[in-house]
A tleap script that builds the chain and sets N, CA, C and O, in Angstrom:
source leaprc.protein.ff14SB
mol = sequence {
  NMET PRO ASN ARG SER ALA GLY VAL ILE ARG
  GLN ASP TRP GLU PRO VAL VAL LEU HIE LYS
  ALA LYS PRO LYS ALA HIE GLU LEU ARG ASP
  PRO LYS ALA VAL ASN ALA ALA LEU ARG THR
  GLY ALA GLU VAL VAL THR VAL LYS LYS PHE
  ASP GLY GLY ALA ASN LYS LYS SER GLY GLY
  GLY PRO ALA VAL TYR ALA ARG LYS LEU ASP
  GLU VAL THR GLU PRO ALA SER LEU GLU ARG
  VAL ALA GLY GLU VAL ARG HIE ALA ILE GLN
  LYS ALA ARG LEU GLU LYS LYS MET SER GLN
  ALA GLU LEU ALA LYS GLN ILE ASN GLU ARG
  THR GLN VAL VAL GLN GLU TYR GLU ASN GLY
  LYS ALA VAL PRO ASN GLN ALA VAL LEU SER
  LYS MET GLU ARG VAL LEU GLY VAL LYS LEU
  ARG GLY LYS VAL GLY CLYS
}
set mol.1.N position { 130.620 37.066 152.453 }
set mol.1.CA position { 129.391 37.719 152.811 }
set mol.1.C position { 129.621 39.177 153.149 }
set mol.1.O position { 130.621 39.558 153.757 }
set mol.2.N position { 128.634 39.992 152.721 }
set mol.2.CA position { 128.806 41.410 153.006 }
set mol.2.C position { 128.620 41.714 154.484 }
set mol.2.O position { 127.878 41.036 155.195 }
set mol.3.N position { 129.290 42.712 154.906 }
set mol.3.CA position { 129.173 43.136 156.306 }
set mol.3.C position { 127.959 44.008 156.479 }
set mol.3.O position { 127.734 44.942 155.709 }
set mol.4.N position { 127.177 43.702 157.490 }
set mol.4.CA position { 126.030 44.526 157.807 }
set mol.4.C position { 126.380 45.405 158.980 }
set mol.4.O position { 127.140 45.054 159.883 }
set mol.5.N position { 125.756 46.607 158.903 }
set mol.5.CA position { 126.039 47.515 160.014 }
set mol.5.C position { 125.405 46.964 161.281 }
set mol.5.O position { 124.426 46.220 161.229 }
set mol.6.N position { 125.953 47.323 162.369 }
set mol.6.CA position { 125.471 46.821 163.650 }
set mol.6.C position { 124.322 47.641 164.195 }
set mol.6.O position { 123.856 47.404 165.309 }
set mol.7.N position { 123.859 48.612 163.408 }
set mol.7.CA position { 122.790 49.484 163.872 }
set mol.7.C position { 121.475 48.738 164.022 }
set mol.7.O position { 121.338 47.588 163.604 }
set mol.8.N position { 120.523 49.413 164.623 }
set mol.8.CA position { 119.215 48.838 164.850 }
set mol.8.C position { 118.383 48.960 163.565 }
set mol.8.O position { 118.357 50.000 162.906 }
set mol.9.N position { 117.723 47.879 163.249 }
set mol.9.CA position { 116.866 47.883 162.060 }
set mol.9.C position { 115.484 48.340 162.484 }
set mol.9.O position { 114.902 47.840 163.447 }
set mol.10.N position { 114.976 49.314 161.728 }
set mol.10.CA position { 113.661 49.845 162.047 }
set mol.10.C position { 112.719 49.631 160.868 }
set mol.10.O position { 113.116 49.433 159.720 }
set mol.11.N position { 111.478 49.682 161.229 }
set mol.11.CA position { 110.467 49.583 160.192 }
set mol.11.C position { 109.768 50.939 160.095 }
set mol.11.O position { 109.481 51.566 161.114 }
set mol.12.N position { 109.484 51.405 158.825 }
set mol.12.CA position { 108.858 52.695 158.599 }
set mol.12.C position { 107.356 52.494 158.565 }
set mol.12.O position { 106.830 51.797 157.697 }
set mol.13.N position { 106.659 53.120 159.532 }
set mol.13.CA position { 105.222 52.951 159.609 }
set mol.13.C position { 104.447 54.136 159.073 }
set mol.13.O position { 103.235 54.229 159.271 }
set mol.14.N position { 105.145 55.053 158.388 }
set mol.14.CA position { 104.458 56.217 157.806 }
set mol.14.C position { 103.567 55.753 156.654 }
set mol.14.O position { 103.958 54.889 155.869 }
set mol.15.N position { 102.369 56.329 156.556 }
set mol.15.CA position { 101.483 55.901 155.468 }
set mol.15.C position { 102.010 56.389 154.099 }
set mol.15.O position { 102.525 57.502 153.990 }
set mol.16.N position { 101.882 55.587 153.112 }
set mol.16.CA position { 102.276 55.929 151.746 }
set mol.16.C position { 100.999 56.168 150.954 }
set mol.16.O position { 100.120 55.308 150.893 }
set mol.17.N position { 100.908 57.363 150.340 }
set mol.17.CA position { 99.722 57.722 149.579 }
set mol.17.C position { 100.076 57.658 148.088 }
set mol.17.O position { 101.011 58.315 147.630 }
set mol.18.N position { 99.319 56.864 147.351 }
set mol.18.CA position { 99.511 56.764 145.912 }
set mol.18.C position { 98.432 57.600 145.231 }
set mol.18.O position { 97.241 57.428 145.489 }
set mol.19.N position { 98.873 58.518 144.348 }
set mol.19.CA position { 97.927 59.381 143.645 }
set mol.19.C position { 97.697 58.834 142.247 }
set mol.19.O position { 98.563 58.208 141.635 }
set mol.20.N position { 96.510 59.096 141.783 }
set mol.20.CA position { 96.171 58.731 140.422 }
set mol.20.C position { 96.948 59.657 139.475 }
set mol.20.O position { 97.113 60.840 139.774 }
set mol.21.N position { 97.417 59.145 138.364 }
set mol.21.CA position { 98.146 59.972 137.397 }
set mol.21.C position { 97.193 60.995 136.784 }
set mol.21.O position { 96.025 60.694 136.534 }
set mol.22.N position { 97.698 62.203 136.543 }
set mol.22.CA position { 96.874 63.241 135.936 }
set mol.22.C position { 96.540 62.825 134.510 }
set mol.22.O position { 97.376 62.253 133.811 }
set mol.23.N position { 95.319 63.115 134.082 }
set mol.23.CA position { 94.968 62.752 132.699 }
set mol.23.C position { 95.766 63.599 131.712 }
set mol.23.O position { 96.051 64.768 131.970 }
set mol.24.N position { 96.119 63.003 130.597 }
set mol.24.CA position { 96.895 63.698 129.578 }
set mol.24.C position { 95.971 64.619 128.782 }
set mol.24.O position { 94.751 64.459 128.814 }
set mol.25.N position { 96.553 65.580 128.072 }
set mol.25.CA position { 95.782 66.598 127.351 }
set mol.25.C position { 94.861 65.977 126.311 }
set mol.25.O position { 93.710 66.390 126.166 }
set mol.26.N position { 95.368 64.983 125.586 }
set mol.26.CA position { 94.517 64.387 124.553 }
set mol.26.C position { 93.368 63.604 125.167 }
set mol.26.O position { 92.320 63.447 124.539 }
set mol.27.N position { 93.553 63.104 126.403 }
set mol.27.CA position { 92.454 62.405 127.078 }
set mol.27.C position { 91.386 63.398 127.550 }
set mol.27.O position { 90.204 63.061 127.600 }
set mol.28.N position { 91.802 64.619 127.895 }
set mol.28.CA position { 90.845 65.629 128.326 }
set mol.28.C position { 89.993 66.138 127.166 }
set mol.28.O position { 88.845 66.536 127.362 }
set mol.29.N position { 90.551 66.125 125.969 }
set mol.29.CA position { 89.809 66.595 124.802 }
set mol.29.C position { 88.917 65.523 124.210 }
set mol.29.O position { 88.125 65.803 123.310 }
set mol.30.N position { 89.030 64.333 124.687 }
set mol.30.CA position { 88.224 63.232 124.179 }
set mol.30.C position { 86.744 63.547 124.418 }
set mol.30.O position { 86.382 63.947 125.525 }
set mol.31.N position { 85.887 63.378 123.417 }
set mol.31.CA position { 84.461 63.701 123.581 }
set mol.31.C position { 83.795 62.964 124.743 }
set mol.31.O position { 82.902 63.509 125.392 }
set mol.32.N position { 84.217 61.747 125.004 }
set mol.32.CA position { 83.631 60.994 126.127 }
set mol.32.C position { 83.964 61.666 127.450 }
set mol.32.O position { 83.111 61.762 128.332 }
set mol.33.N position { 85.211 62.137 127.594 }
set mol.33.CA position { 85.620 62.790 128.831 }
set mol.33.C position { 84.893 64.128 128.997 }
set mol.33.O position { 84.508 64.486 130.110 }
set mol.34.N position { 84.705 64.857 127.914 }
set mol.34.CA position { 84.004 66.141 127.979 }
set mol.34.C position { 82.551 65.918 128.389 }
set mol.34.O position { 82.028 66.636 129.241 }
set mol.35.N position { 81.895 64.923 127.784 }
set mol.35.CA position { 80.502 64.628 128.144 }
set mol.35.C position { 80.378 64.183 129.594 }
set mol.35.O position { 79.427 64.561 130.278 }
set mol.36.N position { 81.330 63.382 130.069 }
set mol.36.CA position { 81.306 62.932 131.460 }
set mol.36.C position { 81.460 64.122 132.400 }
set mol.36.O position { 80.784 64.191 133.427 }
set mol.37.N position { 82.344 65.060 132.060 }
set mol.37.CA position { 82.538 66.233 132.901 }
set mol.37.C position { 81.285 67.104 132.913 }
set mol.37.O position { 80.913 67.652 133.951 }
set mol.38.N position { 80.637 67.229 131.757 }
set mol.38.CA position { 79.399 68.014 131.697 }
set mol.38.C position { 78.305 67.373 132.555 }
set mol.38.O position { 77.547 68.079 133.221 }
set mol.39.N position { 78.221 66.035 132.543 }
set mol.39.CA position { 77.211 65.344 133.340 }
set mol.39.C position { 77.451 65.512 134.828 }
set mol.39.O position { 76.498 65.628 135.599 }
set mol.40.N position { 78.716 65.527 135.245 }
set mol.40.CA position { 79.017 65.654 136.670 }
set mol.40.C position { 78.956 67.104 137.140 }
set mol.40.O position { 78.981 67.372 138.342 }
set mol.41.N position { 78.876 68.048 136.186 }
set mol.41.CA position { 78.785 69.449 136.574 }
set mol.41.C position { 80.146 70.107 136.708 }
set mol.41.O position { 80.239 71.222 137.221 }
set mol.42.N position { 81.191 69.451 136.265 }
set mol.42.CA position { 82.528 70.045 136.330 }
set mol.42.C position { 82.632 71.178 135.306 }
set mol.42.O position { 81.891 71.225 134.324 }
set mol.43.N position { 83.566 72.078 135.562 }
set mol.43.CA position { 83.742 73.227 134.671 }
set mol.43.C position { 84.446 72.777 133.388 }
set mol.43.O position { 85.509 72.157 133.431 }
set mol.44.N position { 83.842 73.095 132.270 }
set mol.44.CA position { 84.424 72.760 130.979 }
set mol.44.C position { 84.671 74.065 130.231 }
set mol.44.O position { 83.746 74.851 130.023 }
set mol.45.N position { 85.917 74.293 129.827 }
set mol.45.CA position { 86.296 75.524 129.148 }
set mol.45.C position { 86.488 75.214 127.667 }
set mol.45.O position { 87.213 74.289 127.301 }
set mol.46.N position { 85.829 76.001 126.826 }
set mol.46.CA position { 86.032 75.853 125.384 }
set mol.46.C position { 86.650 77.132 124.863 }
set mol.46.O position { 86.245 78.230 125.243 }
set mol.47.N position { 87.628 76.985 123.995 }
set mol.47.CA position { 88.331 78.121 123.424 }
set mol.47.C position { 88.273 77.992 121.913 }
set mol.47.O position { 88.670 76.968 121.357 }
set mol.48.N position { 87.773 79.039 121.240 }
set mol.48.CA position { 87.735 79.020 119.782 }
set mol.48.C position { 89.051 79.572 119.278 }
set mol.48.O position { 89.437 80.696 119.600 }
set mol.49.N position { 89.732 78.769 118.486 }
set mol.49.CA position { 91.003 79.189 117.937 }
set mol.49.C position { 90.762 80.112 116.758 }
set mol.49.O position { 89.759 79.980 116.055 }
set mol.50.N position { 91.682 81.053 116.536 }
set mol.50.CA position { 91.599 81.951 115.392 }
set mol.50.C position { 91.793 81.120 114.138 }
set mol.50.O position { 92.781 80.395 114.023 }
set mol.51.N position { 90.869 81.214 113.203 }
set mol.51.CA position { 90.901 80.446 111.960 }
set mol.51.C position { 90.824 78.946 112.187 }
set mol.51.O position { 91.217 78.168 111.318 }
set mol.52.N position { 90.328 78.532 113.336 }
set mol.52.CA position { 90.224 77.105 113.613 }
set mol.52.C position { 89.202 76.451 112.712 }
set mol.52.O position { 88.054 76.890 112.660 }
set mol.53.N position { 89.593 75.421 112.011 }
set mol.53.CA position { 88.702 74.695 111.138 }
set mol.53.C position { 88.416 75.385 109.821 }
set mol.53.O position { 87.576 74.917 109.052 }
set mol.54.N position { 89.092 76.479 109.544 }
set mol.54.CA position { 88.847 77.209 108.300 }
set mol.54.C position { 89.765 76.680 107.211 }
set mol.54.O position { 90.797 76.071 107.489 }
set mol.55.N position { 89.382 76.918 105.999 }
set mol.55.CA position { 90.210 76.530 104.866 }
set mol.55.C position { 91.369 77.517 104.781 }
set mol.55.O position { 91.157 78.701 104.519 }
set mol.56.N position { 92.565 77.050 104.995 }
set mol.56.CA position { 93.734 77.926 105.058 }
set mol.56.C position { 94.071 78.533 103.693 }
set mol.56.O position { 94.707 79.585 103.626 }
set mol.57.N position { 93.652 77.883 102.610 }
set mol.57.CA position { 93.996 78.380 101.287 }
set mol.57.C position { 92.997 79.406 100.768 }
set mol.57.O position { 93.171 79.945 99.675 }
set mol.58.N position { 91.966 79.674 101.533 }
set mol.58.CA position { 90.969 80.630 101.070 }
set mol.58.C position { 91.542 82.040 101.120 }
set mol.58.O position { 92.599 82.271 101.707 }
set mol.59.N position { 90.843 82.969 100.506 }
set mol.59.CA position { 91.354 84.331 100.363 }
set mol.59.C position { 91.450 85.116 101.654 }
set mol.59.O position { 92.155 86.125 101.687 }
set mol.60.N position { 90.789 84.713 102.705 }
set mol.60.CA position { 90.801 85.504 103.933 }
set mol.60.C position { 91.979 85.174 104.818 }
set mol.60.O position { 92.891 84.452 104.415 }
set mol.61.N position { 91.956 85.695 105.998 }
set mol.61.CA position { 92.976 85.351 106.985 }
set mol.61.C position { 94.072 86.379 107.091 }
set mol.61.O position { 93.945 87.494 106.586 }
set mol.62.N position { 95.141 86.005 107.743 }
set mol.62.CA position { 96.239 86.930 108.024 }
set mol.62.C position { 96.895 87.508 106.779 }
set mol.62.O position { 97.403 88.628 106.826 }
set mol.63.N position { 96.899 86.781 105.667 }
set mol.63.CA position { 97.536 87.295 104.457 }
set mol.63.C position { 96.820 88.557 103.969 }
set mol.63.O position { 97.461 89.498 103.502 }
set mol.64.N position { 95.509 88.569 104.077 }
set mol.64.CA position { 94.742 89.747 103.653 }
set mol.64.C position { 95.070 90.926 104.551 }
set mol.64.O position { 95.244 92.048 104.074 }
set mol.65.N position { 95.155 90.674 105.849 }
set mol.65.CA position { 95.467 91.747 106.784 }
set mol.65.C position { 96.869 92.291 106.531 }
set mol.65.O position { 97.090 93.499 106.626 }
set mol.66.N position { 97.814 91.418 106.210 }
set mol.66.CA position { 99.178 91.861 105.933 }
set mol.66.C position { 99.211 92.712 104.670 }
set mol.66.O position { 99.924 93.714 104.611 }
set mol.67.N position { 98.436 92.314 103.653 }
set mol.67.CA position { 98.403 93.092 102.419 }
set mol.67.C position { 97.817 94.473 102.670 }
set mol.67.O position { 98.325 95.468 102.152 }
set mol.68.N position { 96.741 94.542 103.468 }
set mol.68.CA position { 96.133 95.831 103.772 }
set mol.68.C position { 97.112 96.722 104.522 }
set mol.68.O position { 97.162 97.930 104.290 }
set mol.69.N position { 97.888 96.129 105.419 }
set mol.69.CA position { 98.877 96.885 106.171 }
set mol.69.C position { 99.946 97.434 105.238 }
set mol.69.O position { 100.376 98.577 105.394 }
set mol.70.N position { 100.380 96.628 104.265 }
set mol.70.CA position { 101.368 97.084 103.300 }
set mol.70.C position { 100.818 98.208 102.434 }
set mol.70.O position { 101.539 99.151 102.111 }
set mol.71.N position { 99.534 98.116 102.053 }
set mol.71.CA position { 98.938 99.137 101.200 }
set mol.71.C position { 98.854 100.478 101.916 }
set mol.71.O position { 98.885 101.526 101.271 }
set mol.72.N position { 98.749 100.457 103.234 }
set mol.72.CA position { 98.685 101.708 103.981 }
set mol.72.C position { 100.037 102.410 103.928 }
set mol.72.O position { 100.101 103.631 103.784 }
set mol.73.N position { 101.125 101.632 104.044 }
set mol.73.CA position { 102.451 102.228 104.085 }
set mol.73.C position { 103.048 102.451 102.704 }
set mol.73.O position { 103.839 103.375 102.517 }
set mol.74.N position { 102.679 101.613 101.727 }
set mol.74.CA position { 103.228 101.730 100.388 }
set mol.74.C position { 102.096 101.688 99.369 }
set mol.74.O position { 101.081 101.032 99.603 }
set mol.75.N position { 102.252 102.372 98.251 }
set mol.75.CA position { 101.190 102.304 97.234 }
set mol.75.C position { 101.112 100.904 96.636 }
set mol.75.O position { 102.130 100.235 96.455 }
set mol.76.N position { 99.889 100.469 96.331 }
set mol.76.CA position { 99.683 99.116 95.830 }
set mol.76.C position { 100.181 98.963 94.397 }
set mol.76.O position { 100.715 97.911 94.046 }
set mol.77.N position { 100.021 99.983 93.568 }
set mol.77.CA position { 100.451 99.874 92.179 }
set mol.77.C position { 101.617 100.823 91.931 }
set mol.77.O position { 101.719 101.893 92.532 }
set mol.78.N position { 102.481 100.401 91.038 }
set mol.78.CA position { 103.641 101.218 90.702 }
set mol.78.C position { 103.282 102.205 89.599 }
set mol.78.O position { 102.337 101.997 88.838 }
set mol.79.N position { 104.038 103.256 89.534 }
set mol.79.CA position { 103.813 104.292 88.522 }
set mol.79.C position { 104.150 103.723 87.143 }
set mol.79.O position { 105.167 103.051 86.970 }
set mol.80.N position { 103.299 103.995 86.183 }
set mol.80.CA position { 103.498 103.525 84.809 }
set mol.80.C position { 103.952 104.693 83.935 }
set mol.80.O position { 103.923 105.852 84.349 }
set mol.81.N position { 104.369 104.358 82.722 }
set mol.81.CA position { 104.823 105.370 81.773 }
set mol.81.C position { 103.654 106.289 81.424 }
set mol.81.O position { 102.555 105.818 81.132 }
set mol.82.N position { 103.891 107.591 81.455 }
set mol.82.CA position { 102.847 108.572 81.173 }
set mol.82.C position { 102.472 108.536 79.693 }
set mol.82.O position { 103.256 108.105 78.847 }
set mol.83.N position { 101.265 108.995 79.401 }
set mol.83.CA position { 100.775 109.000 78.026 }
set mol.83.C position { 101.613 109.877 77.099 }
set mol.83.O position { 101.841 109.531 75.939 }
set mol.84.N position { 102.071 111.023 77.626 }
set mol.84.CA position { 102.900 111.936 76.818 }
set mol.84.C position { 104.193 111.243 76.386 }
set mol.84.O position { 104.636 111.379 75.245 }
set mol.85.N position { 104.787 110.499 77.318 }
set mol.85.CA position { 106.056 109.814 77.030 }
set mol.85.C position { 105.818 108.715 75.996 }
set mol.85.O position { 106.614 108.547 75.072 }
set mol.86.N position { 104.734 107.976 76.148 }
set mol.86.CA position { 104.406 106.897 75.202 }
set mol.86.C position { 104.300 107.451 73.781 }
set mol.86.O position { 104.898 106.928 72.840 }
set mol.87.N position { 103.519 108.525 73.658 }
set mol.87.CA position { 103.308 109.097 72.325 }
set mol.87.C position { 104.601 109.696 71.772 }
set mol.87.O position { 104.852 109.624 70.569 }
set mol.88.N position { 105.416 110.284 72.637 }
set mol.88.CA position { 106.677 110.870 72.179 }
set mol.88.C position { 107.618 109.781 71.659 }
set mol.88.O position { 108.300 109.989 70.655 }
set mol.89.N position { 107.666 108.626 72.327 }
set mol.89.CA position { 108.520 107.521 71.873 }
set mol.89.C position { 108.036 107.025 70.511 }
set mol.89.O position { 108.832 106.868 69.585 }
set mol.90.N position { 106.719 106.776 70.392 }
set mol.90.CA position { 106.167 106.275 69.136 }
set mol.90.C position { 106.404 107.267 67.988 }
set mol.90.O position { 106.815 106.875 66.896 }
set mol.91.N position { 106.142 108.539 68.244 }
set mol.91.CA position { 106.269 109.562 67.207 }
set mol.91.C position { 107.715 109.665 66.725 }
set mol.91.O position { 107.972 109.695 65.522 }
set mol.92.N position { 108.662 109.720 67.671 }
set mol.92.CA position { 110.073 109.840 67.320 }
set mol.92.C position { 110.567 108.599 66.579 }
set mol.92.O position { 111.345 108.707 65.631 }
set mol.93.N position { 110.120 107.432 67.008 }
set mol.93.CA position { 110.546 106.184 66.365 }
set mol.93.C position { 110.022 106.125 64.926 }
set mol.93.O position { 110.749 105.744 64.009 }
set mol.94.N position { 108.757 106.504 64.739 }
set mol.94.CA position { 108.174 106.467 63.396 }
set mol.94.C position { 108.790 107.533 62.480 }
set mol.94.O position { 108.913 107.305 61.277 }
set mol.95.N position { 109.179 108.694 63.029 }
set mol.95.CA position { 109.839 109.728 62.229 }
set mol.95.C position { 111.192 109.258 61.717 }
set mol.95.O position { 111.619 109.611 60.618 }
set mol.96.N position { 111.866 108.437 62.557 }
set mol.96.CA position { 113.174 107.904 62.142 }
set mol.96.C position { 113.015 106.627 61.323 }
set mol.96.O position { 114.001 106.012 60.916 }
set mol.97.N position { 111.750 106.231 61.086 }
set mol.97.CA position { 111.421 105.032 60.307 }
set mol.97.C position { 112.109 103.793 60.875 }
set mol.97.O position { 112.740 103.022 60.152 }
set mol.98.N position { 111.969 103.626 62.192 }
set mol.98.CA position { 112.551 102.464 62.892 }
set mol.98.C position { 111.418 101.570 63.389 }
set mol.98.O position { 110.333 102.044 63.724 }
set mol.99.N position { 111.692 100.274 63.428 }
set mol.99.CA position { 110.731 99.353 64.050 }
set mol.99.C position { 111.059 99.263 65.544 }
set mol.99.O position { 112.102 99.728 66.003 }
set mol.100.N position { 110.153 98.662 66.265 }
set mol.100.CA position { 110.409 98.476 67.703 }
set mol.100.C position { 111.634 97.587 67.916 }
set mol.100.O position { 112.420 97.817 68.835 }
set mol.101.N position { 111.790 96.582 67.073 }
set mol.101.CA position { 112.942 95.675 67.189 }
set mol.101.C position { 114.258 96.409 66.944 }
set mol.101.O position { 115.244 96.173 67.642 }
set mol.102.N position { 114.272 97.316 65.933 }
set mol.102.CA position { 115.496 98.075 65.640 }
set mol.102.C position { 115.852 99.008 66.793 }
set mol.102.O position { 117.019 99.136 67.163 }
set mol.103.N position { 114.835 99.658 67.355 }
set mol.103.CA position { 115.073 100.544 68.501 }
set mol.103.C position { 115.610 99.738 69.688 }
set mol.103.O position { 116.550 100.155 70.365 }
set mol.104.N position { 114.997 98.585 69.925 }
set mol.104.CA position { 115.445 97.735 71.042 }
set mol.104.C position { 116.892 97.308 70.855 }
set mol.104.O position { 117.666 97.273 71.812 }
set mol.105.N position { 117.252 96.986 69.627 }
set mol.105.CA position { 118.632 96.555 69.347 }
set mol.105.C position { 119.620 97.697 69.594 }
set mol.105.O position { 120.706 97.476 70.129 }
set mol.106.N position { 119.244 98.904 69.208 }
set mol.106.CA position { 120.144 100.045 69.382 }
set mol.106.C position { 120.319 100.445 70.846 }
set mol.106.O position { 121.365 100.975 71.221 }
set mol.107.N position { 119.316 100.199 71.666 }
set mol.107.CA position { 119.443 100.572 73.086 }
set mol.107.C position { 119.816 99.365 73.960 }
set mol.107.O position { 119.856 99.458 75.187 }
set mol.108.N position { 120.087 98.229 73.298 }
set mol.108.CA position { 120.501 97.005 73.994 }
set mol.108.C position { 119.454 96.522 75.003 }
set mol.108.O position { 119.779 96.157 76.133 }
set mol.109.N position { 118.218 96.530 74.576 }
set mol.109.CA position { 117.117 96.005 75.395 }
set mol.109.C position { 116.315 95.035 74.532 }
set mol.109.O position { 116.488 94.977 73.315 }
set mol.110.N position { 115.433 94.273 75.187 }
set mol.110.CA position { 114.565 93.351 74.453 }
set mol.110.C position { 113.454 94.146 73.755 }
set mol.110.O position { 113.108 95.254 74.165 }
set mol.111.N position { 112.910 93.552 72.698 }
set mol.111.CA position { 111.809 94.188 71.960 }
set mol.111.C position { 110.608 94.386 72.875 }
set mol.111.O position { 109.878 95.370 72.758 }
set mol.112.N position { 110.416 93.452 73.774 }
set mol.112.CA position { 109.277 93.515 74.704 }
set mol.112.C position { 109.348 94.787 75.556 }
set mol.112.O position { 108.314 95.366 75.890 }
set mol.113.N position { 110.548 95.220 75.906 }
set mol.113.CA position { 110.712 96.428 76.730 }
set mol.113.C position { 110.186 97.643 75.967 }
set mol.113.O position { 109.465 98.470 76.525 }
set mol.114.N position { 110.549 97.743 74.695 }
set mol.114.CA position { 110.081 98.870 73.885 }
set mol.114.C position { 108.561 98.810 73.752 }
set mol.114.O position { 107.891 99.837 73.861 }
set mol.115.N position { 108.011 97.618 73.517 }
set mol.115.CA position { 106.559 97.457 73.416 }
set mol.115.C position { 105.861 97.921 74.691 }
set mol.115.O position { 104.847 98.617 74.634 }
set mol.116.N position { 106.413 97.530 75.843 }
set mol.116.CA position { 105.803 97.913 77.124 }
set mol.116.C position { 105.838 99.424 77.328 }
set mol.116.O position { 104.886 100.003 77.851 }
set mol.117.N position { 106.936 100.068 76.915 }
set mol.117.CA position { 107.019 101.528 77.047 }
set mol.117.C position { 106.000 102.209 76.142 }
set mol.117.O position { 105.362 103.183 76.542 }
set mol.118.N position { 105.847 101.699 74.926 }
set mol.118.CA position { 104.909 102.326 73.989 }
set mol.118.C position { 103.456 102.031 74.354 }
set mol.118.O position { 102.569 102.812 74.010 }
set mol.119.N position { 103.197 100.925 75.040 }
set mol.119.CA position { 101.832 100.587 75.465 }
set mol.119.C position { 101.493 101.185 76.833 }
set mol.119.O position { 100.338 101.144 77.257 }
set mol.120.N position { 102.491 101.738 77.522 }
set mol.120.CA position { 102.258 102.340 78.830 }
set mol.120.C position { 102.194 101.332 79.956 }
set mol.120.O position { 101.694 101.655 81.034 }
set mol.121.N position { 102.687 100.117 79.744 }
set mol.121.CA position { 102.636 99.081 80.772 }
set mol.121.C position { 103.927 99.001 81.595 }
set mol.121.O position { 103.955 98.362 82.647 }
set mol.122.N position { 104.982 99.641 81.121 }
set mol.122.CA position { 106.280 99.551 81.788 }
set mol.122.C position { 106.371 100.515 82.959 }
set mol.122.O position { 105.753 101.579 82.959 }
set mol.123.N position { 107.158 100.120 83.960 }
set mol.123.CA position { 107.500 101.014 85.053 }
set mol.123.C position { 108.704 101.827 84.575 }
set mol.123.O position { 109.707 101.240 84.169 }
set mol.124.N position { 108.634 103.154 84.611 }
set mol.124.CA position { 109.716 103.972 84.042 }
set mol.124.C position { 111.065 103.694 84.689 }
set mol.124.O position { 111.203 103.708 85.912 }
set mol.125.N position { 112.045 103.444 83.851 }
set mol.125.CA position { 113.419 103.239 84.291 }
set mol.125.C position { 114.245 104.346 83.650 }
set mol.125.O position { 114.276 104.477 82.426 }
set mol.126.N position { 114.907 105.134 84.472 }
set mol.126.CA position { 115.628 106.304 83.965 }
set mol.126.C position { 116.741 105.917 82.993 }
set mol.126.O position { 117.022 106.654 82.048 }
set mol.127.N position { 117.376 104.761 83.219 }
set mol.127.CA position { 118.462 104.327 82.328 }
set mol.127.C position { 117.918 104.008 80.938 }
set mol.127.O position { 118.514 104.393 79.932 }
set mol.128.N position { 116.789 103.304 80.882 }
set mol.128.CA position { 116.192 102.950 79.586 }
set mol.128.C position { 115.710 104.214 78.887 }
set mol.128.O position { 115.910 104.375 77.683 }
set mol.129.N position { 115.072 105.114 79.640 }
set mol.129.CA position { 114.600 106.358 79.035 }
set mol.129.C position { 115.761 107.191 78.481 }
set mol.129.O position { 115.627 107.802 77.420 }
set mol.130.N position { 116.888 107.223 79.181 }
set mol.130.CA position { 118.030 108.005 78.685 }
set mol.130.C position { 118.603 107.383 77.409 }
set mol.130.O position { 119.033 108.105 76.508 }
set mol.131.N position { 118.613 106.039 77.326 }
set mol.131.CA position { 119.075 105.388 76.089 }
set mol.131.C position { 118.150 105.745 74.923 }
set mol.131.O position { 118.607 106.037 73.818 }
set mol.132.N position { 116.830 105.716 75.193 }
set mol.132.CA position { 115.866 106.057 74.137 }
set mol.132.C position { 116.032 107.517 73.714 }
set mol.132.O position { 115.947 107.837 72.528 }
set mol.133.N position { 116.268 108.401 74.686 }
set mol.133.CA position { 116.477 109.823 74.361 }
set mol.133.C position { 117.671 109.989 73.431 }
set mol.133.O position { 117.615 110.733 72.452 }
set mol.134.N position { 118.751 109.284 73.752 }
set mol.134.CA position { 119.985 109.399 72.964 }
set mol.134.C position { 119.767 108.898 71.534 }
set mol.134.O position { 120.202 109.544 70.581 }
set mol.135.N position { 119.089 107.737 71.375 }
set mol.135.CA position { 118.900 107.154 70.051 }
set mol.135.C position { 117.856 107.925 69.241 }
set mol.135.O position { 118.041 108.161 68.047 }
set mol.136.N position { 116.762 108.314 69.892 }
set mol.136.CA position { 115.661 108.966 69.174 }
set mol.136.C position { 115.854 110.471 69.028 }
set mol.136.O position { 115.246 111.087 68.152 }
set mol.137.N position { 116.687 111.069 69.867 }
set mol.137.CA position { 116.916 112.509 69.804 }
set mol.137.C position { 115.742 113.313 70.335 }
set mol.137.O position { 115.504 114.432 69.880 }
set mol.138.N position { 115.003 112.759 71.295 }
set mol.138.CA position { 113.825 113.417 71.862 }
set mol.138.C position { 113.953 113.393 73.382 }
set mol.138.O position { 114.474 112.440 73.961 }
set mol.139.N position { 113.470 114.455 74.016 }
set mol.139.CA position { 113.492 114.495 75.484 }
set mol.139.C position { 112.299 113.706 76.030 }
set mol.139.O position { 111.151 114.000 75.697 }
set mol.140.N position { 112.575 112.702 76.871 }
set mol.140.CA position { 111.516 111.863 77.431 }
set mol.140.C position { 111.397 112.009 78.946 }
set mol.140.O position { 110.379 111.639 79.531 }
set mol.141.N position { 112.425 112.543 79.572 }
set mol.141.CA position { 112.399 112.717 81.030 }
set mol.141.C position { 112.186 114.176 81.359 }
set mol.141.O position { 112.494 115.055 80.554 }
set mol.142.N position { 111.662 114.433 82.537 }
set mol.142.CA position { 111.384 115.806 82.920 }
set mol.142.C position { 110.104 116.276 82.259 }
set mol.142.O position { 109.153 115.508 82.118 }
set mol.143.N position { 110.078 117.537 81.853 }
set mol.143.CA position { 108.881 118.074 81.197 }
set mol.143.C position { 108.928 117.721 79.721 }
set mol.143.O position { 109.758 118.245 78.979 }
set mol.144.N position { 108.040 116.833 79.295 }
set mol.144.CA position { 108.020 116.375 77.909 }
set mol.144.C position { 107.331 117.431 77.054 }
set mol.144.O position { 106.336 118.027 77.467 }
set mol.145.N position { 107.866 117.652 75.871 }
set mol.145.CA position { 107.253 118.603 74.939 }
set mol.145.C position { 107.944 119.948 74.928 }
set mol.145.O position { 107.594 120.800 74.111 }
set mol.146.N position { 108.916 120.177 75.806 }
set mol.146.CA position { 109.638 121.453 75.823 }
set mol.146.C position { 111.035 121.276 75.283 }
set mol.146.O position { 111.798 122.240 75.219 }
savepdb mol mol.pdb
quit
């Protein structure tokens, strides 16, 4: 048998108070709980969330704001090949009686690249322009026509 201390045994007469558990967040958002609080006159706080309930895939929202911010700091469209350069490439190529495919092969680029330069859809690349200058024998960079 275990040894018990020889001390005096006392009884604790302090009152014990049991509190009700706090309601959980999802219970507070329950429509029944909100209606009950409104009926009793308790304070009910509603907060509208930004874009709450909106279609996230729609064109609006933060993505539009981010794009506008980018447009302020950087231009939205890139510079395209100038009309003078386009005509100079076409004229020089036709004078040498070359097709777009032959020119592309000589400058080690795809035919599509030459087409884009001649149509004015390409973003100017100095390396490609220098290759075209070398093959066609025409100045395409700097002041064209001089």
